[in-house]
N, C-alpha and C positions, 0 to 999 in steps of 0.2 A: 651807442653800444656796438662793439665789434661784432662782425659777422661770425656766425657759427660755421663749422665745416662738417657737413653731413654727407655720409656715404650711403648709397643704396646698393646692396649686393644681391644679384639675381643669378642663381645657379641655372645655367643654360640647359634647356630640354631635360629638366631634372629627372623625372621618372625614367625616361628612355636612357639617359646617360648612366644612371645607376644600374639599370638592367644590363647595359652593354659592358659594364665592368666584368661581369661574369660570363658574357657571351661575346668575346672579342671577334669571333668568326662572323658576326653580323654587322660589324662596324661599317663595312662598305655597302651595306644594303639599306633600303628604306625600311624603317622599323617604327611601329606604333605600339604603345602600351594600351591595351583595350580591356574593357569589361567583358564578362562572360556572356556571349549571346544566348546561351541556354537559360540564363536567369533574367533575360530581357534587359540587360545592361550593356548591350552591344554597341558601345560608343567608344570613340577615341579619347583616351584620357591624356595622352602625351605622344609626341612624335619626335624623331631625331631630325637633324637639319636636312638630311637627304629627302626624307618623306615630306618635310615642309616645302622643299623646292618643287614638289609635284602638286602643291596646293592642298595637301592634307591638313585639315584643321581640327583642333581640339573640340570635342563635344559633337562632332558629326558622327553619323552611324558608320559602322564598319563597311557596309555595302557601298555607301557614298564614297568613302575613302578609297576602296578598292576599284571603284569605277575611274577615279582619277589616277590611281597607281596600282595596276594589276599585280605587280610583284611585291606589294607591301607585305612585310612580315609582321604578323600580329602576335604579341606575347602577353601573357597575363600579368597583372600588377602584383607587387609584393610590398605592401604598405609598411611592414615592419622594417624593411631595408631603408625605405625612404625616411622614416622617422629617425633611424640610426644615423644616416648620413647628414640629415638636417642638424641633428644635435652636434655631430662632429664639426660641421661647418661653423656653427655658432660658437663652439669652443675656440676655434681659430680666431674668429672675430673678437672674442673676449680677451685675446692677448693684447689687443690694441686699445680697448676701452671697456669700461663696465656699463656703458650706455649702449646696449644692443637690444633692439626691439624687433623680434620676428614679425613678419607680415606674411602669413601663410607658411607653408612648409619649406619653400625654396627661396624666400626673400627675407632680407633683414635690413633695417636702418641702423647705422652706427653714427653716433655723435663723437667725433674725435677732437673736438675743439680743445678740451683740457688736457689731452694726452699726446697730441700730434708732435709736440716739441721733442718728445722722447724718441720719435721715429723719423727725425729729419725735418719735420715742420712743413712738408709739402703734401697736400692732399692727393694730387695725382700720383706722386711717387708711392705713397702708402697704398693707394688703390692698386697700382701695378704690382706691388709686393704681395698684397693679399691674393691677387689672381694667381701669381706664381706659386704661392704657398698652397693654395687650395688644389691647384693642378698637380703639384708634386706630392702632396700628402694624401689626397683623396682621389686623384685621377679624374676630377671634374673640372669643367671650365666655368668661368664666372664673368658676368658683365657688371661693371660698377659705374654708377653715376656719382659725381662729386659736385656738390652745390652748397648754397647758403641756406637752403631750407629743404624739408622732406619731400615736398611735392616735386620740386625741380630735380632733386637727386633721383627720384623714381623715374622721371622723364629721361634723365641721363642714362640710366641703366637700360632703358628700353630703346634708346636712340640708335645704338650700334651693337649688334650681336652677330656671332658669339664671341666671347673672350676679348672684351674691349673695355677701355676706360673712356668715359666722356665727362668733361668738365663743363658745367654750366655756371658761369661766374657773373658777377655784377656787370662786367664789361660786355659779355656776349649773349646774355640770356634772351634779350628781345629778338635778336637775329636767329637764334636757335629755336626758341619756344614758340613764338607767335605764328610762324608759318605752319606749324604742326596741325593736323586735324584735331578738331575739338574733342573727338572721342578718345584721343590719346591722353587727355588730362584725367588724373585719378578722380574717381567718383562721378565722372560723366558716363552714366550708363546708357543703355539703348533708349529708354523712354525719354531721358533728358536730351539725348542727341536728336531724337525725332522732333521734340518741341523746339529746340534751338534752330533746327534746319528750316522750320516754317518761317523763321524770321531772318533767314539768310546768314545765320551764324554757323559757319562751317569750319572755322579755324580758331585756335586759341587766341590769336590776335583780335579777331572779330569779337570774341567773348570779352576780352579785356577792354575793348572800346565801347561795349554796350552800356546802357544806362543800368546801374545796379538796382535801382528801384523797380525798373521794368522787369529785370530778371527775377526779382523777388516776387513780383506779381505772377510770373509765369511758372516758377519752380518752387515757390515758398522760400524758406530760409536758406535752402540749399543754393538757390540762385545767387544770392549775395555772396555766399561762401565761395562758390565757383568763380565769381568775378574777382574775389580777393586772390584766389590761387592763380588765376591767369595773369594777375598784375604783380606776382612775386611777393604777396603779402602774407604768406603762410608763416605763422610763428609757433606752430605746435612743436612740442618737445619730443625727444626720443625717450621712451620709457625704458628703464632697466629691465633686463630679463626677469621674469617672475612677478613683476608688478602687475597686479590685477586690474584689468580694464573693467569699467562699469558694464555689467551684463544688462542688455536691453531685452533679450528674449532667449528662451530655451526651447528648442523644437526638435522633432524627430519625424522622419518619413520612411515609408516602405513602399517599394515597387514590387508587386506581387507576380509570381510566375504564372499564375492562372487568375484571370479576372474575378473579382468579387461580384456576385450577382444577387445575393440575398442579404436581407437586413441583419440576420444573426452573424453572417460572415463579416459584414462591415463593423458591427459592434465589437466583435472579437478583435479585429484589427485596431480599432480606436482604443480599446482597453489596453492592448499591448503597448501602443505608442504612448498612451497617457501614463502607464506604469513607468516607462523609460524616462519620460519628462519629469514626473514627480520625483523619481529616485535621484535624478541629477539635481533638481532643486534642493532636496533635503541634504544631499552630499555637500552642496555649496552654501548651505545655510540661507537659502533664498525662498521667497514666496512670490506668487503671481497674483495679479488682480484682474486678469483677463485671459481668455482662451481663444485661439483661432484654429479653424479646421480648413484644410485644403483638400480638394479632390481632383484627381486627374482621371478622366474617363478613357475608355479604350480608344476613342477617336482623338485623344490628346487634348481635348478641351479641358481647360482649368477653371475651377470655380472655388471661391473661398468666402468665409464669413467669420466674423469675430463677435465676441460679446464681453461686456464687463461683468465681473463676478460681484456678488453682494459683499464679499470680504476676501481678504488675501488668504491664499492657501498653498500648500505643497502636498496635498493629499491626492493620491491616485483616484480615489472614489469620486471626489468632487470635480477633478479635471475631466475624468471620463464622462461623468454625467453631463457636463457642459458640452463636451465634444459630441456626444451622441445627439443632444438636442440640436446643435448646429448642423450636424450631418443630415439629420432627418429633414431639416428645412431645405437642404441643398440637393439631396439625392432623389431622383425619380425611380420608383421601384422597377427593378429589372434592368436598369441601365448599367452596363459593365464598368467596373471601377478598376483602374490600373494601379493607381497610387493613392495613398492616404498620408496626410500630414497633420500633426497636432503640435501647436506652438503655444507656450505659455508667454503671456505679455504682461506689461506693466510690472516689471520685476522690482522688488524691494528687498532690503536686508531684513534678516530675521528680527532685529531689534526694533523694527518699526511697528506699525499699528496692528499686528496680527492679534495679540491677546486683547488689546483694548477694543477692537471692533467686535471680537468674539463676545464680549460682555453685553453687547447690545442684542445678541440673539437670546431666544428663550433658554432657560436653564437646561431643559431636556436636550435641546439641540446642542448646546455647549458640551454636555456630558457625552453625547454620541460622538461629537468631533474629537473629544479628548480620547475616547476609546479607540477611535479610528487612527488617531495619531500614534498611540501605543502599538497598535497592530502593525502599522506600516513601518514603524521603527524596528519592530521585532523581525519583520520580513527582511529589512535591510541587514540586520545583524546575522540572520541565518545565511543570506546570500554572501555576506562578507566572509563567513567562515567556510561555507561549503560550495560556493560558486553561484553564478547568476541563475542557473537553471535548477537550483535545488528546490525552489518553492515559487508558486505563482498564485494569482488571484482567481477565484471563481467568478463567473459572470452573473450579472443580475438578469432576470427574465427580460427578453427583448420586448420593446414596445410594439403594439400591434400596428 
């Protein structure tokens, strides 16, 4: 089978670049897009190339960044602008192929195998043309990786920045890919990197040379998959825009301006998050079979716990009840809570076993759940007509 030609397009310093379109006077200065310190989100969300040269990093606190770069200019984010420019970029990509798969707001894969003959037949030339078009029409720069699979195309776009094209081909992939740090490989996170380091696996080449069975022992199924990626054996396809990926979890979290210190405060936070999660499940026609709760304390310690539910649900009342039970087992009374997270797990489609499992419950319980379903659907309808703040749920009495 002939090789595919996959592009990975990465908009350089995306948030900062979009902001500087309307702030050209700051182009020669180190700039970072930052969360609002007053609401305790005082971290760097993005930075321009000049700030990067001072060692400013995404996700570090503003005070850490300014210690490295005292003249750093911090500006607030405008997410509506980023969404608009992301959409415009993907529309440009869509001129070259209908196989455009966004990967976050600033990155997309393109499979141009079936259409590249319409644009000269050369992957590098098409990538260069895309970069010129994005720069001319949007004022943004783009790095593009060109390869025969998605993983290596992603490595290519990261290989040289900003505003560059890198081709990783059958002929050169080992010389380019294998010397790279293992953490550069997609899906090698911090935990996997730490495990691999214990076994002297520091480069992608060392990962490729490792025993896949041993990697599976160390990292589970992910270990064998990473071995395949390191050996150029990724065969995953590029999904067309709009094609729905299987949902594995639906979650929401909130960082609070003032620490939560009482159980009623925590319950109120969990109910609000459970309401958001349940609403999203119903909107997508999904159900969950498990719930996970995460807590970050004021000292930044993280704890979490999850449980299986007796039946699938998308009802706020049932998700909140499970969340409160989990949180009560995690929380020490009086310990200040900075962040709460509620995540729905074991997601299934609406057509699966919800009604069937419900038949196993007592008739009275089934009737209660049916009434609750009607109630929450009615709340959805009111919010859809009058706005999300039009109506909310009252709380149940807190547990002692």
